[in-house]
The first five atom37 places (N, CA, C, CB, O) and aatype in JSON, in Angstrom:
{
  "aatype": [12, 6, 12, 10, 10, 5, 10, 9, 13, 11, 11, 5, 19, 9, 11, 13, 15, 4, 12, 11, 11, 2, 10, 10, 18, 10, 2, 11, 12, 15, 5, 11, 1, 1, 10, 13, 19, 4, 3, 19, 4, 7, 11, 15, 13, 15, 1, 5, 10, 5, 10, 11, 11, 2, 16, 3, 16, 8, 15, 6, 1, 1, 14, 13, 0, 4, 6, 5, 4, 14, 1, 1, 13, 1, 3, 15, 19, 16, 15, 6, 11, 8, 1, 10, 1, 8, 5, 6, 1, 9, 2, 0, 15, 13, 4, 4, 14, 10, 4, 0, 11, 16, 13, 11, 16, 1, 16, 7, 10, 11, 2, 8, 5, 10, 19, 8, 16, 3, 0, 1, 10, 13, 19, 4, 0, 19, 4, 5, 11, 7, 13, 11, 9, 5, 14, 0, 1, 15],
  "atom_mask": [
    [1, 1, 1, 1, 1],
    [1, 1, 1, 1, 1],
    [1, 1, 1, 1, 1],
    [1, 1, 1, 1, 1],
    [1, 1, 1, 1, 1],
    [1, 1, 1, 1, 1],
    [1, 1, 1, 1, 1],
    [1, 1, 1, 1, 1],
    [1, 1, 1, 1, 1],
    [1, 1, 1, 1, 1],
    [1, 1, 1, 1, 1],
    [1, 1, 1, 1, 1],
    [1, 1, 1, 1, 1],
    [1, 1, 1, 1, 1],
    [1, 1, 1, 1, 1],
    [1, 1, 1, 1, 1],
    [1, 1, 1, 1, 1],
    [1, 1, 1, 1, 1],
    [1, 1, 1, 1, 1],
    [1, 1, 1, 1, 1],
    [1, 1, 1, 1, 1],
    [1, 1, 1, 1, 1],
    [1, 1, 1, 1, 1],
    [1, 1, 1, 1, 1],
    [1, 1, 1, 1, 1],
    [1, 1, 1, 1, 1],
    [1, 1, 1, 1, 1],
    [1, 1, 1, 1, 1],
    [1, 1, 1, 1, 1],
    [1, 1, 1, 1, 1],
    [1, 1, 1, 1, 1],
    [1, 1, 1, 1, 1],
    [1, 1, 1, 1, 1],
    [1, 1, 1, 1, 1],
    [1, 1, 1, 1, 1],
    [1, 1, 1, 1, 1],
    [1, 1, 1, 1, 1],
    [1, 1, 1, 1, 1],
    [1, 1, 1, 1, 1],
    [1, 1, 1, 1, 1],
    [1, 1, 1, 1, 1],
    [1, 1, 1, 0, 1],
    [1, 1, 1, 1, 1],
    [1, 1, 1, 1, 1],
    [1, 1, 1, 1, 1],
    [1, 1, 1, 1, 1],
    [1, 1, 1, 1, 1],
    [1, 1, 1, 1, 1],
    [1, 1, 1, 1, 1],
    [1, 1, 1, 1, 1],
    [1, 1, 1, 1, 1],
    [1, 1, 1, 1, 1],
    [1, 1, 1, 1, 1],
    [1, 1, 1, 1, 1],
    [1, 1, 1, 1, 1],
    [1, 1, 1, 1, 1],
    [1, 1, 1, 1, 1],
    [1, 1, 1, 1, 1],
    [1, 1, 1, 1, 1],
    [1, 1, 1, 1, 1],
    [1, 1, 1, 1, 1],
    [1, 1, 1, 1, 1],
    [1, 1, 1, 1, 1],
    [1, 1, 1, 1, 1],
    [1, 1, 1, 1, 1],
    [1, 1, 1, 1, 1],
    [1, 1, 1, 1, 1],
    [1, 1, 1, 1, 1],
    [1, 1, 1, 1, 1],
    [1, 1, 1, 1, 1],
    [1, 1, 1, 1, 1],
    [1, 1, 1, 1, 1],
    [1, 1, 1, 1, 1],
    [1, 1, 1, 1, 1],
    [1, 1, 1, 1, 1],
    [1, 1, 1, 1, 1],
    [1, 1, 1, 1, 1],
    [1, 1, 1, 1, 1],
    [1, 1, 1, 1, 1],
    [1, 1, 1, 1, 1],
    [1, 1, 1, 1, 1],
    [1, 1, 1, 1, 1],
    [1, 1, 1, 1, 1],
    [1, 1, 1, 1, 1],
    [1, 1, 1, 1, 1],
    [1, 1, 1, 1, 1],
    [1, 1, 1, 1, 1],
    [1, 1, 1, 1, 1],
    [1, 1, 1, 1, 1],
    [1, 1, 1, 1, 1],
    [1, 1, 1, 1, 1],
    [1, 1, 1, 1, 1],
    [1, 1, 1, 1, 1],
    [1, 1, 1, 1, 1],
    [1, 1, 1, 1, 1],
    [1, 1, 1, 1, 1],
    [1, 1, 1, 1, 1],
    [1, 1, 1, 1, 1],
    [1, 1, 1, 1, 1],
    [1, 1, 1, 1, 1],
    [1, 1, 1, 1, 1],
    [1, 1, 1, 1, 1],
    [1, 1, 1, 1, 1],
    [1, 1, 1, 1, 1],
    [1, 1, 1, 1, 1],
    [1, 1, 1, 1, 1],
    [1, 1, 1, 1, 1],
    [1, 1, 1, 0, 1],
    [1, 1, 1, 1, 1],
    [1, 1, 1, 1, 1],
    [1, 1, 1, 1, 1],
    [1, 1, 1, 1, 1],
    [1, 1, 1, 1, 1],
    [1, 1, 1, 1, 1],
    [1, 1, 1, 1, 1],
    [1, 1, 1, 1, 1],
    [1, 1, 1, 1, 1],
    [1, 1, 1, 1, 1],
    [1, 1, 1, 1, 1],
    [1, 1, 1, 1, 1],
    [1, 1, 1, 1, 1],
    [1, 1, 1, 1, 1],
    [1, 1, 1, 1, 1],
    [1, 1, 1, 1, 1],
    [1, 1, 1, 1, 1],
    [1, 1, 1, 1, 1],
    [1, 1, 1, 1, 1],
    [1, 1, 1, 1, 1],
    [1, 1, 1, 1, 1],
    [1, 1, 1, 0, 1],
    [1, 1, 1, 1, 1],
    [1, 1, 1, 1, 1],
    [1, 1, 1, 1, 1],
    [1, 1, 1, 1, 1],
    [1, 1, 1, 1, 1],
    [1, 1, 1, 1, 1],
    [1, 1, 1, 1, 1],
    [1, 1, 1, 1, 1]
  ],
  "atom_positions": [
    [[77.81, 105.64, 15.98], [78.1, 106.59, 17.04], [77.96, 105.89, 18.39], [77.16, 107.81, 16.96], [76.96, 105.21, 18.64]],
    [[78.92, 106.04, 19.23], [78.94, 105.38, 20.53], [78.18, 106.21, 21.55], [80.4, 105.14, 20.99], [78.42, 107.41, 21.69]],
    [[77.25, 105.57, 22.26], [76.48, 106.28, 23.27], [77.23, 106.25, 24.59], [75.06, 105.68, 23.43], [77.65, 105.18, 25.04]],
    [[77.39, 107.37, 25.22], [78.1, 107.43, 26.48], [77.1, 107.52, 27.63], [79.07, 108.62, 26.51], [76.15, 108.3, 27.59]],
    [[77.34, 106.72, 28.65], [76.53, 106.78, 29.85], [77.3, 107.57, 30.89], [76.17, 105.35, 30.37], [78.51, 107.41, 31.03]],
    [[76.61, 108.42, 31.61], [77.28, 109.22, 32.62], [76.8, 108.81, 34.0], [77.04, 110.72, 32.38], [75.63, 108.5, 34.21]],
    [[77.71, 108.82, 34.91], [77.42, 108.51, 36.29], [78.02, 109.6, 37.15], [77.96, 107.1, 36.7], [79.21, 109.91, 37.02]],
    [[77.22, 110.19, 38.0], [77.76, 111.19, 38.91], [78.03, 110.48, 40.22], [76.77, 112.41, 39.1], [77.1, 110.03, 40.9]],
    [[79.29, 110.37, 40.58], [79.7, 109.66, 41.78], [80.61, 110.57, 42.58], [80.39, 108.31, 41.44], [81.68, 110.96, 42.1]],
    [[80.2, 110.9, 43.77], [80.98, 111.8, 44.64], [81.37, 113.07, 43.9], [82.23, 111.09, 45.15], [82.53, 113.48, 43.89]],
    [[80.37, 113.69, 43.29], [80.49, 114.98, 42.61], [81.43, 114.97, 41.4], [80.98, 116.0, 43.57], [81.88, 116.03, 40.97]],
    [[81.71, 113.81, 40.85], [82.5, 113.78, 39.61], [81.74, 112.98, 38.56], [83.92, 113.17, 39.86], [81.08, 112.0, 38.89]],
    [[81.83, 113.4, 37.34], [81.13, 112.74, 36.25], [82.04, 111.67, 35.66], [80.69, 113.75, 35.15], [83.17, 111.95, 35.26]],
    [[81.52, 110.44, 35.62], [82.28, 109.32, 35.06], [81.51, 108.85, 33.83], [82.49, 108.16, 36.12], [80.3, 108.61, 33.92]],
    [[82.19, 108.71, 32.69], [81.52, 108.31, 31.45], [81.84, 106.86, 31.12], [81.94, 109.23, 30.28], [82.98, 106.41, 31.24]],
    [[80.8, 106.12, 30.69], [80.96, 104.72, 30.31], [80.45, 104.54, 28.89], [80.2, 103.79, 31.29], [79.5, 105.19, 28.47]],
    [[81.1, 103.64, 28.17], [80.69, 103.41, 26.78], [79.55, 102.41, 26.67], [81.87, 102.93, 25.97], [78.92, 102.3, 25.61]],
    [[79.28, 101.66, 27.74], [78.16, 100.72, 27.68], [77.56, 100.52, 29.07], [78.62, 99.36, 27.11], [78.18, 100.83, 30.09]],
    [[76.35, 100.01, 29.09], [75.62, 99.79, 30.33], [76.32, 98.75, 31.21], [74.2, 99.34, 30.04], [76.33, 98.9, 32.44]],
    [[76.91, 97.72, 30.62], [77.56, 96.67, 31.39], [78.71, 97.24, 32.22], [78.06, 95.56, 30.46], [78.86, 96.9, 33.4]],
    [[79.53, 98.1, 31.6], [80.64, 98.71, 32.34], [80.11, 99.58, 33.47], [81.52, 99.54, 31.39], [80.69, 99.63, 34.56]],
    [[79.02, 100.27, 33.19], [78.4, 101.11, 34.21], [77.97, 100.26, 35.41], [77.19, 101.86, 33.62], [78.27, 100.62, 36.55]],
    [[77.28, 99.15, 35.16], [76.81, 98.28, 36.23], [77.95, 97.65, 37.0], [75.91, 97.2, 35.66], [77.89, 97.54, 38.22]],
    [[79.0, 97.22, 36.3], [80.17, 96.64, 36.97], [80.81, 97.66, 37.91], [81.2, 96.15, 35.94], [81.19, 97.33, 39.03]],
    [[80.91, 98.9, 37.44], [81.51, 99.94, 38.26], [80.65, 100.22, 39.5], [81.69, 101.23, 37.44], [81.16, 100.32, 40.61]],
    [[79.34, 100.33, 39.29], [78.45, 100.58, 40.42], [78.53, 99.46, 41.45], [77.0, 100.73, 39.94], [78.55, 99.72, 42.65]],
    [[78.57, 98.22, 40.98], [78.67, 97.07, 41.88], [79.97, 97.13, 42.68], [78.58, 95.76, 41.09], [79.97, 96.89, 43.89]],
    [[81.06, 97.43, 42.01], [82.37, 97.52, 42.66], [82.37, 98.61, 43.73], [83.48, 97.8, 41.61], [82.87, 98.4, 44.84]],
    [[81.8, 99.77, 43.4], [81.78, 100.88, 44.34], [80.88, 100.58, 45.53], [81.33, 102.15, 43.64], [81.2, 100.95, 46.67]],
    [[79.74, 99.93, 45.28], [78.84, 99.64, 46.4], [79.46, 98.6, 47.33], [77.49, 99.14, 45.87], [79.23, 98.66, 48.54]],
    [[80.24, 97.66, 46.8], [80.91, 96.68, 47.65], [81.97, 97.34, 48.52], [81.55, 95.58, 46.8], [82.16, 96.95, 49.68]],
    [[82.65, 98.34, 47.98], [83.66, 99.06, 48.76], [83.03, 99.78, 49.94], [84.41, 100.06, 47.87], [83.63, 99.91, 51.01]],
    [[81.8, 100.26, 49.75], [81.15, 101.03, 50.8], [80.44, 100.16, 51.82], [80.16, 101.99, 50.19], [79.95, 100.68, 52.82]],
    [[80.37, 98.87, 51.62], [79.69, 97.97, 52.57], [80.73, 97.38, 53.52], [78.91, 96.83, 51.81], [81.22, 96.27, 53.33]],
    [[81.05, 98.17, 54.54], [82.12, 97.79, 55.45], [81.64, 97.01, 56.66], [82.85, 99.01, 55.9], [82.45, 96.4, 57.36]],
    [[80.34, 97.01, 56.92], [79.82, 96.39, 58.13], [79.11, 95.09, 57.76], [78.85, 97.36, 58.86], [78.09, 95.1, 57.07]],
    [[79.65, 93.97, 58.23], [79.14, 92.64, 57.86], [78.55, 91.96, 59.09], [80.27, 91.77, 57.24], [79.16, 91.95, 60.16]],
    [[77.36, 91.38, 58.92], [76.69, 90.67, 60.01], [77.37, 89.31, 60.21], [75.18, 90.49, 59.71], [77.56, 88.56, 59.26]],
    [[77.72, 89.01, 61.45], [78.36, 87.73, 61.78], [77.39, 86.56, 61.66], [78.93, 87.78, 63.19], [77.81, 85.42, 61.46]],
    [[76.09, 86.82, 61.77], [75.1, 85.75, 61.77], [74.69, 85.35, 60.35], [73.87, 86.18, 62.55], [74.74, 84.17, 60.0]],
    [[74.29, 86.34, 59.52], [73.76, 86.01, 58.2], [74.68, 86.39, 57.04], [72.43, 86.69, 58.0], [74.43, 86.0, 55.9]],
    [[75.74, 87.14, 57.32], [76.69, 87.5, 56.27], [76.31, 88.7, 55.42], [0.0, 0.0, 0.0], [77.06, 89.08, 54.53]],
    [[75.15, 89.31, 55.68], [74.76, 90.5, 54.92], [75.71, 91.64, 55.25], [73.29, 90.91, 55.22], [76.2, 91.75, 56.37]],
    [[75.97, 92.49, 54.24], [76.86, 93.63, 54.47], [76.1, 94.93, 54.33], [78.06, 93.59, 53.5], [75.13, 95.03, 53.57]],
    [[76.56, 95.94, 55.07], [75.86, 97.22, 55.13], [76.86, 98.36, 55.03], [75.05, 97.33, 56.42], [78.02, 98.23, 55.41]],
    [[76.39, 99.49, 54.53], [77.26, 100.65, 54.39], [77.27, 101.5, 55.66], [76.81, 101.49, 53.2], [78.13, 102.36, 55.81]],
    [[76.33, 101.27, 56.55], [76.27, 102.04, 57.79], [76.17, 101.11, 58.99], [75.06, 103.01, 57.78], [75.58, 100.03, 58.92]],
    [[76.76, 101.54, 60.09], [76.77, 100.72, 61.3], [75.35, 100.58, 61.87], [77.7, 101.34, 62.35], [75.01, 99.53, 62.41]],
    [[74.53, 101.62, 61.74], [73.16, 101.56, 62.24], [72.35, 100.49, 61.5], [72.48, 102.93, 62.09], [71.53, 99.8, 62.11]],
    [[72.58, 100.34, 60.19], [71.9, 99.3, 59.41], [72.31, 97.92, 59.93], [72.23, 99.44, 57.9], [71.47, 97.02, 60.04]],
    [[73.58, 97.75, 60.23], [74.07, 96.48, 60.77], [73.41, 96.19, 62.11], [75.61, 96.49, 60.91], [73.0, 95.06, 62.37]],
    [[73.31, 97.21, 62.98], [72.71, 97.02, 64.29], [71.24, 96.59, 64.16], [72.81, 98.3, 65.13], [70.79, 95.68, 64.86]],
    [[70.5, 97.24, 63.26], [69.09, 96.86, 63.05], [68.99, 95.42, 62.57], [68.42, 97.81, 62.04], [68.11, 94.68, 63.0]],
    [[69.89, 95.02, 61.66], [69.9, 93.65, 61.16], [70.25, 92.67, 62.28], [70.89, 93.5, 59.99], [69.62, 91.62, 62.42]],
    [[71.25, 93.0, 63.07], [71.68, 92.14, 64.17], [70.54, 91.94, 65.17], [72.92, 92.73, 64.89], [70.36, 90.84, 65.7]],
    [[69.77, 92.99, 65.42], [68.64, 92.9, 66.35], [67.59, 91.9, 65.87], [68.0, 94.26, 66.53], [66.9, 91.29, 66.68]],
    [[67.46, 91.71, 64.55], [66.47, 90.76, 64.04], [66.85, 89.32, 64.36], [66.3, 90.93, 62.52], [65.99, 88.44, 64.39]],
    [[68.14, 89.07, 64.62], [68.59, 87.72, 64.95], [68.46, 87.43, 66.44], [70.05, 87.53, 64.51], [68.58, 86.28, 66.87]],
    [[68.23, 88.45, 67.23], [68.18, 88.32, 68.68], [66.78, 87.95, 69.16], [68.64, 89.62, 69.35], [65.79, 88.32, 68.52]],
    [[66.7, 87.24, 70.24], [65.42, 86.94, 70.86], [65.02, 88.06, 71.82], [65.48, 85.59, 71.61], [63.92, 88.05, 72.39]],
    [[65.9, 89.02, 72.0], [65.66, 90.14, 72.9], [64.55, 91.02, 72.34], [66.96, 90.96, 73.12], [64.6, 91.44, 71.18]],
    [[63.56, 91.31, 73.17], [62.43, 92.16, 72.76], [62.2, 93.2, 73.87], [61.13, 91.3, 72.5], [61.36, 93.01, 74.74]],
    [[62.96, 94.29, 73.81], [62.91, 95.26, 74.91], [61.68, 96.17, 74.93], [64.12, 96.11, 74.84], [61.45, 96.85, 75.93]],
    [[60.89, 96.2, 73.86], [59.75, 97.11, 73.8], [58.46, 96.37, 74.13], [59.65, 97.76, 72.4], [57.97, 95.56, 73.34]],
    [[57.92, 96.65, 75.32], [56.72, 95.96, 75.8], [55.48, 96.79, 75.54], [56.84, 95.64, 77.29], [55.5, 98.02, 75.66]],
    [[54.39, 96.12, 75.19], [53.1, 96.78, 75.05], [52.53, 96.98, 76.45], [52.11, 95.95, 74.14], [52.58, 96.07, 77.28]],
    [[51.99, 98.16, 76.71], [51.42, 98.46, 78.03], [50.02, 97.88, 78.2], [51.39, 99.96, 78.26], [49.5, 97.83, 79.32]],
    [[49.4, 97.45, 77.11], [48.01, 97.0, 77.19], [47.83, 95.5, 76.98], [47.21, 97.73, 76.18], [46.73, 94.97, 77.19]],
    [[48.88, 94.81, 76.57], [48.8, 93.36, 76.39], [50.2, 92.77, 76.61], [48.23, 92.99, 74.96], [51.16, 93.53, 76.75]],
    [[50.33, 91.45, 76.64], [51.65, 90.85, 76.94], [52.68, 90.88, 75.81], [51.44, 89.44, 77.34], [53.81, 90.44, 76.01]],
    [[52.33, 91.38, 74.65], [53.26, 91.33, 73.51], [54.47, 92.21, 73.72], [52.55, 91.73, 72.23], [54.4, 93.26, 74.36]],
    [[55.61, 91.76, 73.15], [56.86, 92.51, 73.2], [57.44, 92.58, 71.8], [57.88, 91.85, 74.2], [57.14, 91.73, 70.95]],
    [[58.28, 93.61, 71.55], [58.78, 93.85, 70.2], [60.27, 94.15, 70.22], [58.03, 95.0, 69.56], [60.82, 94.64, 71.2]],
    [[60.92, 93.85, 69.08], [62.36, 94.09, 68.94], [62.69, 95.56, 68.72], [62.9, 93.27, 67.79], [63.76, 96.02, 69.12]],
    [[61.77, 96.3, 68.08], [62.09, 97.69, 67.75], [60.92, 98.61, 68.07], [62.47, 97.82, 66.27], [59.77, 98.17, 68.19]],
    [[61.23, 99.88, 68.21], [60.23, 100.87, 68.62], [59.18, 101.12, 67.53], [60.91, 102.18, 68.98], [58.03, 101.42, 67.85]],
    [[59.57, 101.0, 66.27], [58.62, 101.25, 65.17], [57.49, 100.22, 65.19], [59.36, 101.21, 63.81], [56.32, 100.59, 65.11]],
    [[57.84, 98.95, 65.3], [56.82, 97.89, 65.35], [55.97, 98.02, 66.6], [57.49, 96.5, 65.3], [54.75, 97.82, 66.56]],
    [[56.6, 98.37, 67.71], [55.88, 98.56, 68.97], [54.85, 99.68, 68.85], [56.86, 98.86, 70.1], [53.73, 99.56, 69.32]],
    [[55.25, 100.78, 68.22], [54.35, 101.92, 68.04], [53.18, 101.57, 67.12], [55.12, 103.13, 67.47], [52.04, 101.96, 67.4]],
    [[53.43, 100.85, 66.04], [52.35, 100.42, 65.15], [51.34, 99.56, 65.9], [52.92, 99.64, 63.93], [50.13, 99.7, 65.72]],
    [[51.84, 98.67, 66.76], [50.98, 97.81, 67.55], [50.15, 98.65, 68.54], [51.82, 96.75, 68.31], [48.96, 98.41, 68.7]],
    [[50.79, 99.62, 69.19], [50.1, 100.48, 70.15], [48.94, 101.22, 69.47], [51.1, 101.5, 70.78], [47.87, 101.39, 70.06]],
    [[49.17, 101.66, 68.24], [48.12, 102.37, 67.5], [46.91, 101.47, 67.23], [48.67, 102.91, 66.19], [45.79, 101.96, 67.16]],
    [[47.14, 100.17, 67.06], [46.01, 99.25, 66.86], [45.12, 99.21, 68.1], [46.53, 97.82, 66.54], [43.89, 99.17, 68.0]],
    [[45.77, 99.23, 69.29], [44.98, 99.29, 70.53], [44.18, 100.59, 70.57], [45.91, 99.18, 71.78], [43.01, 100.59, 70.94]],
    [[44.82, 101.68, 70.18], [44.17, 102.99, 70.19], [42.96, 103.01, 69.24], [45.17, 104.09, 69.79], [41.93, 103.58, 69.57]],
    [[43.1, 102.38, 68.08], [41.99, 102.32, 67.12], [40.8, 101.58, 67.74], [42.43, 101.62, 65.82], [39.65, 101.97, 67.53]],
    [[41.09, 100.52, 68.5], [40.0, 99.76, 69.13], [39.29, 100.61, 70.18], [40.54, 98.47, 69.76], [38.07, 100.53, 70.33]],
    [[40.06, 101.43, 70.91], [39.48, 102.29, 71.93], [38.58, 103.35, 71.28], [40.59, 102.97, 72.78], [37.5, 103.65, 71.78]],
    [[39.04, 103.9, 70.15], [38.29, 104.94, 69.46], [37.07, 104.41, 68.71], [39.2, 105.66, 68.49], [36.19, 105.18, 68.34]],
    [[37.02, 103.11, 68.48], [35.88, 102.53, 67.78], [34.66, 102.59, 68.69], [36.18, 101.06, 67.33], [34.74, 102.18, 69.85]],
    [[33.55, 103.08, 68.19], [32.4, 103.31, 69.07], [31.26, 102.3, 68.89], [31.88, 104.69, 68.84], [30.24, 102.41, 69.57]],
    [[31.42, 101.34, 67.99], [30.36, 100.36, 67.77], [30.9, 98.97, 68.11], [29.86, 100.4, 66.3], [31.82, 98.47, 67.47]],
    [[30.3, 98.35, 69.13], [30.8, 97.08, 69.66], [29.78, 95.97, 69.42], [31.11, 97.2, 71.17], [28.59, 96.13, 69.66]],
    [[30.28, 94.83, 68.94], [29.42, 93.67, 68.72], [29.06, 93.06, 70.08], [30.12, 92.6, 67.8], [29.97, 92.74, 70.85]],
    [[27.78, 92.91, 70.4], [27.4, 92.36, 71.7], [27.71, 90.86, 71.84], [25.93, 92.58, 71.93], [27.71, 90.34, 72.95]],
    [[27.98, 90.18, 70.73], [28.23, 88.74, 70.79], [29.7, 88.39, 70.97], [27.71, 88.1, 69.54], [30.03, 87.41, 71.65]],
    [[30.6, 89.17, 70.37], [32.03, 88.81, 70.46], [32.92, 89.98, 70.91], [32.51, 88.31, 69.11], [34.14, 89.81, 71.03]],
    [[32.35, 91.14, 71.15], [33.06, 92.34, 71.63], [34.01, 92.97, 70.6], [33.84, 92.0, 72.85], [34.79, 93.85, 70.95]],
    [[33.96, 92.53, 69.36], [34.77, 93.16, 68.33], [34.21, 94.55, 68.07], [34.79, 92.31, 67.01], [32.99, 94.74, 68.06]],
    [[35.1, 95.53, 67.87], [34.65, 96.91, 67.72], [34.82, 97.41, 66.3], [35.4, 97.81, 68.68], [35.66, 96.92, 65.54]],
    [[34.0, 98.41, 65.95], [34.0, 98.98, 64.6], [33.86, 100.48, 64.68], [32.86, 98.37, 63.75], [33.26, 101.02, 65.62]],
    [[34.41, 101.16, 63.69], [34.34, 102.62, 63.65], [32.99, 103.11, 63.16], [35.44, 103.17, 62.75], [32.58, 104.23, 63.47]],
    [[32.28, 102.28, 62.39], [30.99, 102.7, 61.83], [29.89, 101.69, 62.16], [31.1, 102.88, 60.31], [30.16, 100.51, 62.4]],
    [[28.66, 102.19, 62.18], [27.5, 101.33, 62.42], [27.37, 100.3, 61.29], [26.2, 102.18, 62.54], [26.99, 99.15, 61.52]],
    [[27.69, 100.72, 60.06], [27.63, 99.81, 58.91], [28.62, 98.67, 59.07], [27.9, 100.57, 57.6], [28.31, 97.52, 58.77]],
    [[29.82, 98.99, 59.54], [30.83, 97.95, 59.78], [30.34, 96.92, 60.78], [0.0, 0.0, 0.0], [30.53, 95.72, 60.59]],
    [[29.7, 97.4, 61.85], [29.14, 96.49, 62.86], [28.02, 95.64, 62.27], [28.63, 97.29, 64.07], [27.97, 94.43, 62.49]],
    [[27.12, 96.27, 61.51], [26.0, 95.52, 60.91], [26.51, 94.43, 59.97], [25.06, 96.47, 60.15], [26.01, 93.31, 60.0]],
    [[27.48, 94.76, 59.15], [28.05, 93.77, 58.23], [28.71, 92.63, 59.0], [29.07, 94.42, 57.29], [28.58, 91.46, 58.62]],
    [[29.4, 92.96, 60.08], [30.07, 91.94, 60.88], [29.06, 91.0, 61.54], [30.94, 92.6, 61.96], [29.29, 89.79, 61.59]],
    [[27.96, 91.54, 62.04], [26.99, 90.72, 62.78], [26.41, 89.59, 61.94], [25.88, 91.6, 63.29], [25.88, 88.63, 62.49]],
    [[26.5, 89.68, 60.64], [26.03, 88.59, 59.77], [26.82, 87.31, 59.99], [26.11, 89.01, 58.3], [26.29, 86.22, 59.74]],
    [[28.06, 87.4, 60.45], [28.85, 86.18, 60.66], [28.31, 85.35, 61.82], [30.32, 86.53, 60.92], [28.6, 84.16, 61.93]],
    [[27.51, 85.98, 62.69], [26.95, 85.28, 63.84], [25.59, 84.64, 63.53], [26.81, 86.23, 65.01], [24.98, 84.04, 64.41]],
    [[25.11, 84.77, 62.31], [23.8, 84.21, 61.95], [23.98, 83.16, 60.85], [22.82, 85.33, 61.48], [25.05, 83.03, 60.25]],
    [[22.9, 82.44, 60.6], [22.91, 81.49, 59.49], [22.34, 82.12, 58.22], [22.12, 80.23, 59.86], [22.26, 81.47, 57.18]],
    [[21.95, 83.38, 58.32], [21.36, 84.06, 57.16], [22.39, 84.21, 56.05], [20.81, 85.45, 57.57], [23.53, 84.6, 56.29]],
    [[21.96, 83.89, 54.86], [22.82, 84.03, 53.67], [22.1, 84.97, 52.71], [23.13, 82.63, 52.99], [21.39, 84.55, 51.8]],
    [[22.33, 86.27, 52.96], [21.57, 87.31, 52.26], [22.08, 87.63, 50.87], [21.57, 88.55, 53.07], [21.37, 88.22, 50.06]],
    [[23.3, 87.24, 50.58], [23.9, 87.58, 49.28], [23.91, 86.33, 48.4], [25.34, 88.14, 49.46], [24.59, 85.36, 48.69]],
    [[23.14, 86.38, 47.31], [22.98, 85.23, 46.42], [23.72, 85.49, 45.11], [21.48, 84.94, 46.16], [23.58, 86.55, 44.5]],
    [[24.5, 84.5, 44.69], [25.24, 84.59, 43.44], [24.26, 84.51, 42.27], [26.32, 83.47, 43.35], [23.42, 83.62, 42.22]],
    [[24.39, 85.44, 41.33], [23.5, 85.47, 40.16], [23.78, 84.32, 39.2], [23.65, 86.79, 39.42], [22.92, 83.98, 38.38]],
    [[24.96, 83.71, 39.29], [25.33, 82.63, 38.37], [24.91, 81.27, 38.92], [26.84, 82.65, 38.11], [24.23, 80.5, 38.24]],
    [[25.33, 80.97, 40.17], [25.09, 79.62, 40.7], [23.98, 79.56, 41.74], [26.36, 79.08, 41.31], [23.61, 78.48, 42.2]],
    [[23.44, 80.72, 42.12], [22.36, 80.83, 43.1], [22.78, 80.43, 44.52], [21.21, 79.98, 42.67], [21.92, 80.26, 45.39]],
    [[24.07, 80.28, 44.76], [24.55, 79.93, 46.1], [24.49, 81.17, 46.99], [26.0, 79.36, 46.05], [24.8, 82.27, 46.54]],
    [[24.09, 80.99, 48.27], [23.99, 82.11, 49.21], [25.26, 82.29, 50.02], [0.0, 0.0, 0.0], [25.96, 81.32, 50.33]],
    [[25.56, 83.54, 50.36], [26.76, 83.87, 51.14], [26.4, 84.81, 52.29], [27.84, 84.51, 50.24], [25.45, 85.59, 52.19]],
    [[27.17, 84.73, 53.39], [26.96, 85.61, 54.53], [27.45, 87.02, 54.25], [27.66, 85.05, 55.76], [26.87, 87.99, 54.73]],
    [[28.51, 87.12, 53.47], [29.06, 88.45, 53.15], [28.98, 88.69, 51.66], [30.52, 88.57, 53.64], [28.95, 87.76, 50.86]],
    [[28.93, 89.96, 51.3], [28.84, 90.32, 49.88], [30.19, 90.07, 49.22], [28.41, 91.8, 49.7], [31.21, 90.58, 49.68]],
    [[30.21, 89.28, 48.14], [31.48, 89.0, 47.47], [32.05, 90.27, 46.82], [31.3, 87.9, 46.41], [31.3, 91.18, 46.47]],
    [[33.36, 90.3, 46.67], [34.01, 91.44, 46.01], [33.61, 91.45, 44.55], [35.56, 91.36, 46.15], [33.44, 90.4, 43.93]],
    [[33.46, 92.63, 44.0], [33.11, 92.75, 42.58], [34.35, 92.52, 41.74], [32.49, 94.16, 42.25], [35.45, 92.94, 42.12]],
    [[34.18, 91.84, 40.61], [35.34, 91.58, 39.74], [35.24, 92.37, 38.47], [35.46, 90.1, 39.42], [36.13, 92.28, 37.62]]
  ]
}
């Protein structure tokens, strides 16, 4: 008995007798829909907006500037993620007096402060070697 594969494409059901024919058809149809080709890298896209985003990655133009530091970004999404990092630092209420790094919790600050000392409080049970930070459990 022959197994039929069905593909719904543009609201019509297309039946294939094997997976290979199905994949060939899908590949052919996706190539037809990729009308926008990047002149720089040759990638093709089905939408003009996708092409524009790709083209922007090849540009040295960085129109989105951070208001709190000199960094600039190609797109608004990356710029916003960066801005939120600054906001997290502002909201952090525990500051290391030695390096000014900030933390959201007192425990985070205490753990960090160990890097500024020679104390090796965490000892390996196997080799007896001391570490400044607690190793991850395996």
